[in-house]
N, C-alpha and C positions, 0 to 999 in steps of 0.2 A: 412519405414519412420523413420527419425531421426531429432529432432529439430536442431541439429548441422549442418544439410544440409543448413540452412539459412546462416550460416557463410561461408561455402564452396562456395555457390553460389555468395555471395558478393565478396569473394576473387577471384573468377574466372572472374567476370565482372569488378570489380574495384580493381585490385591488388595493384595499386599504389595510391589508394585513402586513405586519412587519416581515420583510424578507431577509435583510442583512443588517447586522450590527458590526461595525468595524471602527475601532479607535473612537468610540463614543459617537460616531455618526450612525444614523438610522435611516434605512431606505425601505420604502414600501414596495410591494410587488409591482404596482403600476409604474413606479419610478424605475425599478430595475429593468422592466420590460422595455420601457421607452428608451432608456440609455442603451440597451442592447440593440434596439432598432436604429439608433443614431450611429452606433458602431457599424452595423451591417450596411446601411445605406452609404456611409462614408467610404467604407472599403470598396463597395461597388463603384462609387465615383472615382476611386483611385485605380480602377481597372481589374479588381479581383473578380474572378469568374468561378463557376462551379468546379470544384475539385482542386483548386489552387491550394497550396500549402501556406499556412500562416503560423509562425512560431510564437509561442508565449514563453518567455524566459524572464520571469519576475516573481517576487515573493507573493505570498498569500495576501489578497486584498479584495475590497469591493470592486475596484477597477478591473482586476484580473478576471473576476467572474462575469462582469458585464461584457468585457471584451470577448471572453470565451463564447458566450451565447450569441454575441454579435457575429462572430466568425461562422458559427453553425447556421444562423439564420440566413447568412449570405450564400450558403451552399459550399463554403470553403471547408478545409480540413484543419482542425486545431491540433497543431503539433506542440506538445507541452514538454518543456525541458526544465530541469532543476535550475534554480537561480544561483546555486552554489558551484556551478561548473567553472573549471579553470579555463584559461584562454585557449589552450590546445584542445580541451574536451569540447568547448563550445564550437570551435572551428570545425572539428571533425563531424559533429552532429548537424551543423548547418549545411555542410557539404553533402551529407547524406540525405537530409530532408529537402534541401533546395527550396526554401520558402520565398514567396514573392514579397512578404511583409514580415518584419520582426517587431514584436511588442516586448520592450525590455525596460531596464532602468539604466541610468547613466553610468553606474559602476561597471556595466558590461561593455560599454562602448569601446574602451581600449582593447578589449579582446577581439574586436571585429577585424583589426588589421586594415589593410588596404582594400577599400570597398571595390576597387576595380578587379580584385581577385574573385569577386562573387557577383558576376553579371546577372545572375538569376534573381537577386534581391533588389526590389525597386525602392522600398521605403523602410526606414527604421523609425518606429514610433516610440519616442522617449523625449524627455524635456530637452536633452541636448542632441537629439537626432534630427531627422528630416522634418518631423511634425510631432508636436506634443500631444498627449492624450486629450487635454481640454480642447485644443484646436481641432483635433479629429472629430470629436463629437459635435463641435459647432457646425461643421459642414454637413452633418447627417440630419436625417429627418426622424422625428419621434414616432411617425406612423409607418409601419411596415409589417408584413406578415412573412413568417419563415418560408423559404422556398420549399416546395414539395419535391422530395428527392426519392430515388429508388432506395428501398430499405437496405440493400447491400452496398450502398455507397459508403466510403470511409468517412466517418465523423471525426475521429480523433486518432492521433498516433502518440503512443506513450513508449518511452524507451525502457528496456529492461535488460538484465544480464550484465550490468556494469561491474558487479562485485565478483563475477565468476569468469569474465571474459569481455569481448567487445560488445558494447551495447547494441541491441537489436530493436528496431522500430516496430512495435506491435500495432497493426492496423485493425482498429475496432470500428465496426459499422454502426449506423444508426439503430439497426435491429439488435445488434449485440448489446449495446449500452441500454437501450430502452427495455429490453427483456430483463436484463440484470437489475436495473433500477426498480422495476416493478416487483421483482422478487424480494429485494431488500425491504421495500416499504411494506409488502405483505407480511413477511415473516417478522419484521421488527414492529409491526402494528403502528406505523408512523402516521401522523395526521397533522392538521393545520395548527394544533395546539402545542406541538413539540417545539423545543428549542435545542438545537444541537451545537456543541462547541467543536470548532475545527481549528487546530493549531498545527496540523500536519501539512507537508508541502503539497501544493495543488497539482504538481505534475505526477504525483503518485496515485495509483489506482484507488487506494483506500480513501484519500481525501476527495479526489475529483469525482469519483463515481459513487462510492459507498456512502459518503457523507453529503457532499454538495449536491450532486445530481439527484440523489434520493430525497433530500429535504426539499429541493425545489419541486420535485414531482408530488410530494405530500402536501405542499403548501405551508410547510413549517418555516421556522426561522433559523438562520445560521449565524452564530457568533464567531467571527473570524479573528484569529490572532496570528501573528507572523511566525511564531514558533512556540515550543513548550517552555513556559516559565512558571514554576510551581505557584508562586504567590499570585501572579496575574491570573492563572487558571482558577485558583480558589476564589479570588475576588470576583471573577466573571460569573462563576457558578452562583454565587450569592446575589450579585447585583442584577443579573438578567434572568434568574430563575431557570437555569439550564436543566432540561429533563433528560437529555441523552448525552452520555459521555463516551467518547471514542478514544482509545489509546492502544499502545502496544505493550507487550509484557514488561519492558523495563520501566515504563511510566507507572504501571500499576504497582510494581515493586517499590518505586519511590514514594508513591502515595501511601503505601502501607507503613511508612516510617512516621506518618503524621499522627499526633495524639488527637483524640476526639474526631476521628475520621468520619464516622457516621453523621455526626452533627454538622460537620463542615461541608459534606456533600449535599446537605439540605434537600433541594427539590429534585435531585437526580434520582430517577426511578428505573433507568436502563443503562447498563454498562456493556460495552462490546470491545473485544480485542481482536486484532488482526496483524498481518505482516510477518508474524513469527509464531511458532507454537507456544502456547501458554502452559507453563508448568502447573500440574494439578495441585501442588501444594499452595501456590499463590491463589488459585481459584477458591480453594477451601478456606484459606485464611481470610480472603476478601468477603466471602459469604458469611463467615462467622462474625466479622467485625461490622459489616454494613447491612446484613440481611438482604443483599442484592446479589444475584448471580452475575458472573462475567460470561456473557454469551460469546460464542465463537462461530465462525463459518470457515469453510475451506474455499480458497479461490486463488487466482493468480492473474497477472496482467493479461495473459492470453485468453482468459475467460471473462473479462470485464467484471471482475470480482466474483460474486457469490456462485458457488457450485453446490455446497452442502450448508446446512444450518443446524445449530444445536442450541436450543429448542425451548420455546415457552412451555410446551405441554409436558415434555419429559426430558429435562435437562440431564445429561450424563457427563459428569466430570471426566476429562481426559479424551473425550471424543470431539470431533468436529461436526457431528450430526448426520443427518440423512439428506439425500439429494433434494434440491429445490425443484419447483415446478418446471416441467418440460426440459429438464436436464437429466441426462443419463450418466451414470458412473459405473465403470467396470474395473476390476482388478485383473491384470494380465501378467503372464509370465514373459520372459525375454523373447520367446518366439511368437508372442501375440495371442496365446491361448487364454481364454477366459477362466479365471479361478473362482472357487466357491468361498463361502464364509470361513473365516479363520485361516485362510491361505494368503500369505503375504506376497505382494507383487506390485507392479507399477500401476498407479492410478491413471485411468484413461477416461476422457470426458467427451461427450457428444451433446450438442444442444444449440439453440439459437444465440447463445452468449459466446460461443467459441469464435475467436478471431478469424479473419480472412487470410492472414499470413503476416510474414515479416517484410517490411519495406525493403525493396532492392535486394532481397535475399531468398531467391527461390530454393536454393539448396538447403538452407536451414529450415525453411518452411516444410519442404518435403520430408526432412528428417524427423520432424516432430509429429507427423500424422501417420496413422494406420487407417487409410481410407478417410472416413469422416471423423475418426476418433483422434483427439489430441492426446499425445503422450506427455504427461505432466513432468516427468523426471522425479516424481516423489514415490516413495514406497509406502503403501498403506494396506489396511486389512479391514474387512467388514466383519462385525459380529453377527450373530444369528438374528438379531433384531433389525439389521440393516443400518446400524450406526457405523460410520467410518472413523478409523483411527489412523493418524499419520505416524508412521514409523520413523522415517527420515528422508532426506534428499538422497537420491542415488549417488550424486557427486560427493556428498559428505560421508558416505560409507567408508569405514576404515577396514582394510584387510591386514590383519596381524596374525602371523604364523599360519596363514592359509584360512583363517576364520573371518567371517564377515561380522563386523561390529557396527551397530547404529548408534551414533553419539547421543541421540535424544533419549534413548533408553537409560543410558548412564546418567545423563543430566537430570532426569526425573528422580532418580534415586538420590543424587547429590542434594537436590532441593529439599529432601526430607531432613537434612542435617541443620540444626539451629544456627550454626556458625556461617553457613553458606548464604550469601546474599544473591550473587549472580554467578553463573558458571557457563563454560562452553568447553566441550570435549572435541579435540582435534587429533589427527594422526600425523606424527612426525617421522621423517625417514629414519630407518633403523636397519643396520646390516644384518642383524640376527632375525628380526621379526618381519622385516619389510616395512611395516609401519608400527610405531610405538604409540599406544593409546595414552594421551596426555590430557589431564584436566586443568584448565585455567580457571581460577576461582577469585572472586571478589568477596571478601569477608563482609558479613552483615554489619559489624561494628569495628571501627579502627581500634587496634590494640589487642584484638582477639588473637588467640593462638590456634594453630591448626596442627594436630598430631597426625602425620601421614600414616603411621602404623595403625593407630586406632581407626582412622578413616578407611584404610584398606580392609581391616577386619569387618567393619560395618558393611562395606560394599560386597564383600564375599558372601555375606548372608543372603543378599538379594540378587547377585549376579554370578554368572559362570566366571571362573577364574580368568579366562582369557579376555573378558570384558573389563576387568578391573584395571584402572589406569596404572601405568608403571610410575608416572611422575605426577606431582601436584605443583602447579606454579601459581603463586599468589601475585595478583595484580591490583593496582589501585582502581582501574577501570578497564572495561572491555571496549574495543573499537566498535563504533556503531555508525550506521548510515543516518540519513536525514529523518527517517521514520522511527529510529530507535532500534532497528534490527541489527543484531550482532553480525559483524562482518568477519566470517571465519577465515576467508582468504587473507584479509589484512592481519588478523590475529596470528595466523600461522607465520606470515612474513615477519611480524614483530617478534615472535618468540624465536624464530630461526636467527634473526639478527642479534638478539640478546645472547643466544647460545654461542654464536661465533665469537662474540667479544670475550666470553669467559674461557675460550679454548686457548 
């Protein structure tokens, strides 16, 4: 088994079909497969062997994707890092992954320091490195077949947990990713006629597996952009006839500010959101204005994306759907006992999509498993129809005056207010309550006013009094990661610094 067989299969059935559009360049499946072959054979000539680590630390591009599949074809492990890493962050992750080869851009070369400090790294592939990408593919052969590997061999390593602590390398096998990609294509009804827009970072599970790998498996086309730019996104939708749109909640919020949204979406007939919980009010407003649902699934890096899906047949706003094929989901209490419908507990997952473990971290690996069941760290609940609802992250839970408060419940109510554009609820240290429930809000329109007294009265109608925020802090924007996910840890740090300055 080899994940790159998906590319070979699409190149066989659809050789003349458009695979990638990047910066007005167009590449057919036959071309993409041959370029991946050149990468694979060149890497083998450079001494890369089965199981060796190869790091990709570069922005979203056609070359990134061709190199990624070349690494897989050669039997090596694709370790995918954010191109936005600082010098110290890059050094730390390189020393953890210990790659034989690094594929990067010249902007990152200064961050490598003295190469003698990294004897494990043989080659840097970059214009200013040991060998440029064009030179690399010149020494490769266009004819090659992906090596047949054991299904539990590691295919890719993606780092996670950087916003809540030290990043951990999630080891995903060929079986993990192949099973998940199949589920994505099945539930999203993807085929060779689809065109998907991808502006999210390729090191992230959403872009790499849910969009890129799934589209390659389906034989569809991927329109690649380096990042989210509103005008470029809308122009690409119109120019290339994009049918599938993938974003995160903050992007859908921004799109809702556009006049004539339905007409500008044009050919888009499927919308999907991931990376963070989607507020129900945004889903309802989107459906009202575009007549298209925003579909969601539940997943995490450790599960190679999709665990549940919400749902072509019976879409339920506020839910993340029902478990996908061959994946089991249970709700358990802190002792590991399985709970029933309408009982809140930790979401636990078992299936062929669940990671083999964390790189170089057996203690963390052991801590997140109950036998074969992965502990997600998320609190959820099933309804009587088997639909899963995410309550919140266990780590995000606020304990105030001895009561447990889940920020997402409060955020959902705040989004019902017309003046609230974006919001995030955090707990700040408090001598009396332990933690003080605090709402950070970005107003929908500049110049609007927020009446805290009126807002508290509104919240008390919908929430128990201990859940109602004690303070409301207005911000111009909320700190976000590369995927648009709100970084609560950074937000809390930012607010604490502001409060110290006022004391």
